[in-house]
Each structure stands twice: as structure tokens, then as C-alpha cells.
DOMAR-531048 format. One record per residue: x negated, y negated, z negated of N, C-alpha, C in turn. Coordinates in steps of 0.1 Angstrom, whole numbers, plus 5000, padded with zeros to 4 digits. Each point is the difference from the previous one (the first is absolute). Layout:
<rs>
XYZXYZXYZ ...
</rs>
This chain:
<rs>
727162457654499050104998499450045013 498950074999499250045012500950085010 500850084994500850095009501349945004 500149874999501249935005500150005015 498850035007499949985014501050085009 500350124997500850085009500650124992 501350035003500650104992500850105009 500150124994500650115007500750084989 501350035001500750074990499750155001 499350054990499750155000500450054986 500750115000500450064988500649914990 500749895005500749924991499249884994 498849995004499249884995499249955011 499449884998499349935011498550035000 499550025012498550025001499649925012 498749965001499549925012500150085013 500449945010500050065013498849955009 499150085002498749965007499950095012 499849945012499850075012498749945006 499050105003498749955005500049945014 500950055008500049955014501249915003 499949915009501149925004501150085006 501249984997501150065006500149965015 500150095009500049965015501049895003 499549905007500849895004500249894989 499350014989500249904989498849914998 498950035006498849924997500349855004 499849924990500149855002501449965003 501050084997501449965003500449874993 499449994988500449884991499549875006 499050005009499649885007500749975013 500950095004500649985013501449945000 500750035010501449945002501050094993 501349985003501050094994500149974985 499850114992500049994986498749954994 499049985008498749954995500149854997 498849944997500049864996499549915012 499950055012499649925012498749934998 499150074992498749954998499249985013 499950115008499349995012500449895009 501349985001500649895008499649864994 499949994987499649884994498549965003 499250115000498649975004499849955014 500850065009500049955014500449865001 500949954992500449865000498949914995 499050054993499049924993498650035006 499950075011498750045005499049895003 500549885002499149895002499749914988 500650044989500049934987498950064991 499249914993499050054991500750024986 499350094993500550034986499049984990 500449984988499049994988500250124991 499050024992500150124991500949984988 500750104996500949994989499650124990 499949964987499750104990501250064994 500150145001501150074995499650094988 500649994989499750084988500950125001 499550124998500750135000499950054986 501149984992500050064986500650145001 499150104998500450145004499150104993 499950125006499250114994498549995003 499649905009498749995004499950015016 498949955005499950005015498650065004 500050095010498850055006499449895008 499149924995499549885007499050045011 499650135000499150055011500750065011 501350005000500850065011499749945013 499950095010499649955014500949905006 501350014996501049915006500249874992 499249994989500149884992498749924999 499150045009498749935001500249855004 499449914993500249865003501249944994 500850084993501349964995500049994984 498950024994499950004985499549874995 500749954990499649874994498750024993 499149905000498749994993500049884992 499750024987499849894991498649955002 499849895007498649965004499349934988 500849984989499449934988499450114991 500250135003499550104992498950085006 498950034993498950085005500250144997 500250095010500350144998499050074991 500550084990499250094993499149954990 500049864997499049954990500550004986 501350054998500650014987500149874992 500249895008500149874995501349935006 500749934992501249935005499649875006 499550015012499349885007501049885001 501250035003501049895003500749964987 499750074989500649964987501550015000 500650095007501450025000500550104990 499150064992500350104991499950145004 499650025013500050145006498650025006 499350104995498650035004500050085013 499349955010499850065013501350035007 500949904999501350025007499849955015 499350085007499649965014501250015010 500850114998501150025009501449994993 500049964988501250004992499750054986 501050074994499850054986500850124997 499550084991500650134996500449994986 501349984997500549994986500250144994 499750105007500250144996498750074997 499049934995498750054998499349944988 498850054997499349944989498649955005 499249944991498749955004499050105004 500350134996499150115003500250055014 501049955007500350045014501050125001 500650034988501050115000501349945003 500950095006501349955005501150094995 501149934996501250074997500750045013 500650125000500850045012501450024997 500350074988501450034997500549924988 501349995000500749924989501450054998 500549964988501450034997500949915008 501350045001501049915005500349904988 500549885004500349914989501150054990 500950075005501150064991499350104991 499050075004499350094991499349934989 499349895004499349924990501049944990 501149955004501049944991500550114991 500350125005500550114992499050034989 498750015003499050034991499949894989 500049875005499949894991501149994990 501250045003501249994992500450134993 499450115003500450134996500050014984 498949964994500050024985501049904993 500249895007500949894994501450045000 500550075011501450025002500550145000 499150105001500550145000500850034987 501250045002500850044988500649884992 499949885005500549884993501549985004 500849964990501449975002500149865005 500549985013500149875006500749894992 500950054991500849914992499149924990 498850054997499149944990499049915007 500149985013498949935007500349855001 498949934999500049855002499949985015 499250085007499749985014500650115008 501349995003500750115007499650015014 499649885006499650005014498850095003 499049994991498850085001500350154998 500950034991500450144997500750065013 500949925006500650055012499050025011 499049925001499050015010499250144997 499850024987499350134996500850125005 501349994997500950115004500050025015 500049895007500050015015498850065005 498849964996498750055005499850154995 500450034988499950134995500850105009 501349965003500850085008499450025014 499549895005499450015014498850095000 499149984991498750085000500350154997 500850034990500350144996500850065011 500949935007500850055011499150055012 499049915003499150045011499150124996 499550004987499250114996500850135000 501350004997500850115000500250055015 500149915009500250035014498750075005 498849954995498850065005499750144994 500650024988499750134993500450125008 501149985008500550115008499050055011 499049915003499150035010498650054995 499850014987498850044994499550145005 501050095000499750145003499650005015 500749935008499750005015498649935002 499749914992498849935001498850094996 500250084990499050094995499850125011 501050035007499950105010499649965014 499649875000499549945013501049995011 501349974997501150005010500149865006 499249904996500149875006498849975008 500249915010498949955008499249914991 498849965004499049934992500649864996 500749945009500649874998501050004989 501050095001501050024990499450044986 499150095001499350054988499349884992 499349925007499449894994501049904994 501149985007501049914995500650054987 500350124999500650064988499049994988 498850045003498950004990499849864995 499949905009499849874996501149954991 501350035003501149964992499950064986 499750134999499950074987498849954992 498949995006498849974993499849854997 500549915009499749864998501349915000 500750005011501149905001501150014989 500350134997501150024990499550054987 498750004998499450054988499849894990 500949994990500049894991498749984992 499350114998498850004992498749985008 500149985013498949975009499549864997 498849984997499449874997499449955013 500849915007499649955013499249875000 499549964988499249884999498750014993 499750124994498850014992498749985009 500050045012498949995009499649855002 501149925002499749865003499649924987 500650034989499549954987500649864996 500949955007500649874996501350024992 500649894996501350014994501049965011 500850095005500949975011501149914996 500249974987501149914996499449864997 498749995001499449874997499549935013 500849905005499749945013498849914999 499549974988498749924999498850095001 500250134999498950105001499750035014 499249925007499950015015498750055004 499050034991498750045005500050155001 500650055010499950155003500150025015 499750125004500050035014498650015006 500050015013498750015007500249965015 498949995008500149965013500350115011 500350124995500350115009501449985006 500249945011501349975005500750115008 499350115001500650125006500650104990 499250044990500550094990500150145005 500550094992500150145003501050045010 501149925002501050045010500649875006 499449965011500449885007500950025012 500650125001500950035011501049895002 500849974990501149915001499549865004 499149954993499549865002499349995014 499350105004499450005013501050005011 501150074999501050015010500749865001 500349944988500649874999499149905007 498750004998499049915006500050015015 500050135004500050025015501249945007 501250014994501249945005499849855002 499449944990499749865001498949965010 498950085000498849955006499250095008 500550125003499250095008499749945014 498750035005499649945012501050025011 500449905007501050015011499350055013 500750095007499650035014498850095001 499550064990498950095001500350155002 501350035000500450145003499850094988 499749944988499950094988501149974991 500850104998501249984990500949905005 500849944991500949895003499349865000 500649915007499449865000500549924988 499249924994500449924989500949895006 500849944991501049905004499249875002 499149974991499249875000498650035005 499549925008498650025006498949934992 500349874997498949924993500249994985 499850114993500250014986498950064993 499949984987499050064991500850064988 499850134998500750074989499249994987 500649954990499450004986500750114993 499250104996500650124993500049984985 501150014994500249994985500650134995 499250084995500450144996500849994987 501350035000500949984989500950114998 500350085010501150105000499450144999 500250074989499650144999501050105005 499750134998501050105003500950014987 501049925001500949974988500449865001 500549944990500549865000498949904996 499949905008499049894997500449934987 498949954993500249924988500449865003 500949944993500449865002498849904999 499150034990498849924998499150005013 499850125005499250015012500649925012 501350015002500749935010499949854999 500249954988499949864997498649955003 499050074995498649955002499650015015 500550115007499750015014500649895008 501249964997500649885007499249884998 499649974988499249884996498650015007 499450125000498850015007500149975015 501150055006500249975015500149855002 500849934992500249865002498749924998 499350044989498849924996498850025010 500150115008498950035009500449985015 501049935002500349955014501050085008 500750104995501050075008501149915003 500550015013501149925004501350085000 499850135001501250105000499650114990 500950054993499850114991501050115003 499450125003500950125003500250084987 501250034997500350074987500950125003 499450105005500750135003500050094988 500749964990500150084988501349964993 500450074990501249964992500450114991 500849974990500450094989501449964995 500650104992501349974995500049924987 498950004993499949934987498849915000 500149904992498949914998499949964985 498850024994499949974986499549864997 499549935010499549864998500549925012 501350005003500549935012499749855000 500049934988499749865000498649975005 499050084996498649975004499950025015 500650105005500050025015500749895007 501149954995500749895005499149885000 499349974989499149885000498950015010 499550125003498950025010500649975014 501250055002500749985013500349855002 500449944989500349855001498749935003 498950054995498749945003499750005015 500250125006499850015014501049915008 501350004995501049935006499749855001 499649944988499749865000498749965007 499250105003498749985008500250035015 501250025004500350025014499650135006 499850104992499650135004501250095002 500150065012501250085003499850144994 501050054993500050144994501050085008 499650125005500950095007500150134993 501250034995500250124991500950105007 499650134998500850115005501250024991 501250025007501250014992500150134992 499350115005500150124992500750115009 499850134996500550115008501050094993 500949944992501050084992501449995006 500149945012501349995006501049944991 499649904992500949944990500249855003 501049944994500349865002499249934989 498949935004499249934990500649874995 501149965005500849894994500550044987 500350134998500550064988499050074992 499150075006498950074993498749955005 499349914992498849945005498850095003 499249965009498750075003499049894996 499250034989499149904995498750005008 499349895002500549864997501249965009 500949934994501249965008500049855003 500849975010500249865003501049934991 500650084992501149944991499850054986 499049954992499850044986501249944992 500450074990501149954992499949864994 498749974997499849874994499649895010 500050035013499549915010501149905003 499649875000500949895002500249975015 498850005007500049965015499450125008 500550025012499450115008498649965005 499250105002498749985006500149945014 499249915003500049955014499050075009 499150084995499050075008500050154997 501150065001500250144998500950065010 499650115006500950085009500150144995 501250064999500250144997500550075012 499350115003500250075013500650145000 501050025008500650135001499450075013 500250135001499450085011501050035011 499749975012500850045012499350115008 500750055010499550115008500049965014 499550095009500049985014501350055007 500950054991501350055005501049885002 501050035006501149905002501250044991 501049904999501250034993499750014985 500850074993499950014985498750064996 499350075008498750064996498949905000 500349875004499049905000499549974986 500850014990499649984986499550144995 498750004996499450124995500850064989 500350135000500950054989499449994986 498749994999499449994987499949854995 500249905009499749864996501049954990 499549934990500849914992500649895008 501049944995500749895007500649904990 500549895004500649904991500449885008 501249965000500549895007499449874995 499650004987499449884994498550004998 499550124998498650014995499050075011 500550055010499250055012500249905011 498949945004500149895010500250055014 499250105005500050035014499450155001 500350065011499450135002498950005010 499250105000498850015009499750155002 499450045011499750145002499350074989 500550124995499450074989500150155002 500450055011500150145002499150045012 499350124998499150055010498949905004 499349964990498949895003498750075000 499350005011498750075001498949904999 499250014989498949914999498950054991 499149924996498850044993500150064986 499250104998499850064987498550034998 499650034988498550004997499350105009 498749985000499050085008500349985015 500349885004500349975014500950105007 501050034992501150095005501349925002 501050075005501349935002501150094996 501249954996501150084995501349935002 501050075001501449955002500650004986 500449884996500749984987501349925001 500850014990501349925001500349954986 500749894999500449944988500149855001 500749944990500049855000498649954998 499150094995498649964999499349975013 500650065011499549985013500749875006 501349984996500749895005499549864995 499650004987499449884995498849945007 499050095003498849955007500349965015 501150055005500549955013500249854999 500749964990500449864998498849924995 499250064992498749934996499249975012 499950105009499249985012500649895009 501450015001500749905008499749864994 500149984987499849874994498549955003 499150094998498549975002499849975015 500750075009499949975014500449865004 501249964994500549875003499149894994 499550034988499249904993498649985008 499550115005498849995008500149925012 501150005007500249925012500649864997 500749994988500649874997499549964986 498749974998499549984987500549884993 500649905007500549884994501450024994 500650125004501350034994499850064986 500849964990499950054987500650145000 499650084990500550144998501549994997 500549904994501449984998500749995013 499549925009500649995013500050135008 498850074999499950125007500950114995 500250004986500950094994501449985005 500449885001501449975004500250035015 498949975008500150035014500250155002 499250084993500250155001501450054997 500749934990501350034997501049955011 499849885004500949945010499950065014 498950065003499750055013500350155001 500450064989500250155000501150045010 499950115006501150065008501150044991 501149935001501250024991500950115006 500550094991501050105004501249984992 501149995006501349974993500850134997 499450115004500750134996498950104995 500450125000499150114994499649984986 500849924993499749984985499049904997 499449945011498949904997500449884992 501249945003500349884992500050024985 500350124995500050024986498750054994 499050025009498850064996498949904996 500149885005499049904998500649865001 499249904997500449865001500349965014 499050045009500149965014500950105009 500150134995500650105008499250025013 498749995000499250025012498750064998 499250015011498750065001499149895005 498850004995499049895004499750015015 499949885006499849995014498949895003 498850055003498949905001500149915013 500650065010500249925012500949884998 501150024993500849894996499349914990 499250054991499349924990499049915007 499350055010499149915007500749885006 501150025006500849905007500349894989 500450044988500449914990498849934994 498950074999498749944995499549895010 500150035013499649905010500849874998 501350024998500949884998499649934987 499850074990499749944987498649935000 499150065007498649955001500049865008 500949995010500149885008500649894991 501050044992500649904991499249964989 499050084996499149974988498650035004 499449925010498750035005498949984989 
</rs>
């Protein structure tokens, strides 16, 4: 969901934690030494080496493509003539000059809010199972799913009810007020129709002619911040530096204020692959998936085409080996693991046990590696900058790292680069790290460059 980016516990529930200014002493910490990724040191090692351009797809809430710190970093579909309302390149998307917006319609209108997936499931199954005796059911599994989501949604609504009076009396700041109102009006409102504006059938994956070319949309804060982490202009003194210098960001707007639709995610992945993305950043996730197989097939399409997918592990401080965060690296029906997927947890600039961000999901089998995700100062819309936190920030760190390595070592496959990122991570044998991820480490680009140099000489 859009608000996966950063969380703060307030009044017993989670709300985004947004800080307009960089916390003193934290600017660009993620590119430095210590608990950073040693990005700056890696660039020094390659100062005499030329790089090539890498296309990175950002599947997110939208991107402010006019941001001052992203100029020259936005992908352009040269086969499309802007604004002529014709699908010049015959790819099924009219005027997709900088990417595509799956949350809009042909009239240029955009969806902003959506229900959570559990809310949609509750609504879908409510009439079928409310008051039904489970002993009479043929599909008990679906009934128990209904009971689970009903309990979850009604429990959260009950929790929010206690704050309605305080909300009416203006006792909350604007940020918390908006969060509560959005939860009540959209995210947990089973009767909110979050697809009527778009006009497609979200359960029909062959119904693909929807959306528009507005890749920013009404609220591009999350996607713009993610894009800045990957690609913000380095060394200009504005905000934080991007991890990768020679990249082009392809914006694919898919994530609303609420849970993303499986159909939009699947089509976004396919769009990214078909239009030349070499890396896909996926800073989103949810507890339930209604069409997991279709999403799996899209991910397999990227996988077999050698496109690296980088997914945020999620911000619920849970073990995703046990409780999946969709899309997952281990679908129940999946026979073989993906070879081009990384799932990323969030680390901090602190040492010791505090290195693992307290909100970050983890998993000894399903989270591959950690990367900086706390106190990250970077781009937000209107050429502004903000401090955010979350695994949503950690994922683009690794996306940027992969794009950086690919730009300097274009002959290395994304599979090789993925494995080098894992093998070169700074490994910690204590502080709980061994049980938090596959590698038990944090991405280290200085080490990765050394390994890439060796691999490039062996495979010129």
C-alpha cells in the first residue's frame, strides 16, 4: 500500500512518519561507510570507468517527473509521440511517454484511495457466509478466510471508533486526522467502490485497456521518494544522493492509498519487462492476495526474461517465512524459486541490536538481505525533500545498487549481479542478524564492485 513507506505507533495503530527536514548528521548516511552501503567508496573505485544507462521501473504511487533532482533521470518512450492520443508503438498503451498509470481512465481522471485487500474479501464473501453454519459448507477454507478477514476488519474499525469523538473535536494533528479518516472512509469501508472510476473488471486479467499516461497522479510522495533514492542527481547538494548515477526511471503508477490490485501489479510487471526495464522496484505489499497465481505468472515472466525484481519485505515487524507479504518469493503452488528476485529488510545507521529497524519484517528463508531504511532524506513532489522510513526505502537502495553495478558491468547478467549483491554483503553473526535474512547481512557496494571486477575478467 502507499503508506507502507514509514510507520510510527500512535494511539495503538500505525500512521506514516514524515519529517520535512533531514535529521542532523543523517544526510546521505546510507551511501557512506559504517552501516551504510559504501556507495561513495564504490564510485571512487570506478572513477575512470565508463558506465551505460540502465532502465529502472518503479511500480509505485507515481513519480513527480518534473522534480529538480530527477531531471535527466526519467525514462522516455521514444517510439511514442506525446499527446497525440495515438498508440504509436502499438503496445496497447496510448501516450505512454514516461510509463503508465493503471489507476486512471481515458478521461485523465485518477483513483487515489482504495480498500485494503482484506476489506475487499470481506465484502465479496459477506452475503455468502454471514450466519452460515460451517458444518454445511463444501468450501470450508473460503469460509475460514471470510471469518479471518471479517474479524480483522471489524477489529480495526472498533479500535478506530474510540477516536471518533477526539477526531470531531480536532484533537489530532493533520497527519493523524487524515490517516483515521482514510481508514474509515476508504481502507476499511467495505462499501467503498474503489474501481468504478477506472471502469475495468479487476478480476479479468484479459481486460487490459484501461489507465492513462499520467505517471504522477494525485499523490506521488511515496514513488517520488523511492525514485530519488535510486536516481537523484549525485553531488548537487540538493537532498540526498541517488545510489545509481546512470539510470532512467520508468514510472508505473499502480499503488493507491490502500492496497494495490493484483491485476494492476501483474500488468505493471509485464509492462516493465516489455518496455526494456532491467530492474523493477516493488516497494509495496499486503497481507492477502486474491489472484496470487496471476501475479506469480507475471513475476515468472520477468524472471525468465532476466529482469531483476526488488521487493520490500514490509513494515509489520513479522516473520514473513510464516506470514507472507504479497507478492512473495514463496507462493504455495510455486515449484522452483525465482532466480531474479530479492526481498529486502530495513536496517538503520545504529549499531548493535538497533541495526535491524524495529518495524522491518524479517525471514531467514524469504528475506534475502537488509539495506538502509531508516531516516532517509530524499525527493518528494514539488521539488521538495523529506525524511521517510520503511522497507519501502530499503528496497530502492538495492534497486539502485543493482542498477549501479549493471551500468558499470553491462556484460554481467542480472542473475550474476543479484548473487554478487548477496555474496558481498557485510555479514553480522550476532545482533539477531543470522535469523533475520538469508545472508544475515547489509548490502555493501564496495565489496560488490570488487567481486564484479573479478567476474568481468572471467567473463569478458
